[in-house]
C-alpha positions as CSV (number, residue, x, y, z in Angstrom):
1,X,5.3,12.9,6.5
2,X,1.8,11.6,5.7
3,X,2.1,13.1,2.2
4,X,5.3,11.3,1.5
5,X,4.0,8.0,2.8
6,X,0.8,8.3,0.7
7,X,2.9,9.0,-2.4
8,X,5.0,5.9,-1.9
9,X,1.9,3.9,-1.4
10,X,0.3,5.3,-4.6
11,X,3.5,4.3,-6.5
12,X,3.2,0.7,-5.1
13,X,6.5,1.2,-3.2
14,X,7.1,-0.7,0.0
15,X,6.0,1.4,3.0
16,X,5.6,0.3,6.6
17,X,2.5,1.4,8.3
18,X,2.4,5.0,9.5
19,X,0.4,6.2,12.5
20,X,-0.2,10.0,12.5
21,X,-1.0,11.4,15.9
22,X,-2.5,14.9,16.2
23,X,-0.9,17.0,18.9
24,X,-4.3,17.8,20.4
25,X,-5.0,14.1,21.3
26,X,-4.4,13.1,24.9
27,X,-1.4,10.9,25.4
28,X,-3.4,8.3,27.4
29,X,-5.9,8.0,24.5
30,X,-3.1,7.3,22.1
31,X,-1.5,4.7,24.4
32,X,-4.8,2.9,24.7
33,X,-5.1,2.7,20.9
34,X,-1.5,1.5,20.5
35,X,-2.0,-1.2,23.1
36,X,-5.2,-2.3,21.4
37,X,-3.4,-2.4,18.0
38,X,-0.5,-4.5,19.5
39,X,-2.8,-6.9,21.1
40,X,-5.2,-7.4,18.2
41,X,-3.2,-7.3,15.0
42,X,0.1,-8.3,13.4
43,X,2.6,-5.6,12.3
44,X,2.4,-6.6,8.7
45,X,-1.3,-5.9,8.7
46,X,-0.5,-2.2,8.8
47,X,2.0,-2.2,5.9
48,X,1.1,0.2,3.1
49,X,-1.3,2.2,5.2
50,X,-1.5,5.6,6.8
51,X,-3.8,5.8,9.9
52,X,-4.8,8.9,11.9
53,X,-5.3,8.9,15.6
54,X,-7.7,8.5,17.2
55,X,-8.7,5.4,15.3
């Protein structure tokens, strides 16, 4: 999935933001990061980006 998203971004195609969560990361840690993202940013700020957790 990240490869597909990065290809679309490189081709200047519209792509919503993608968060990639490694299976080894604790669920609580991921939820904390997601809450922080929701509280401190707007959804469109993540458009055209691929981010890996933990941030």
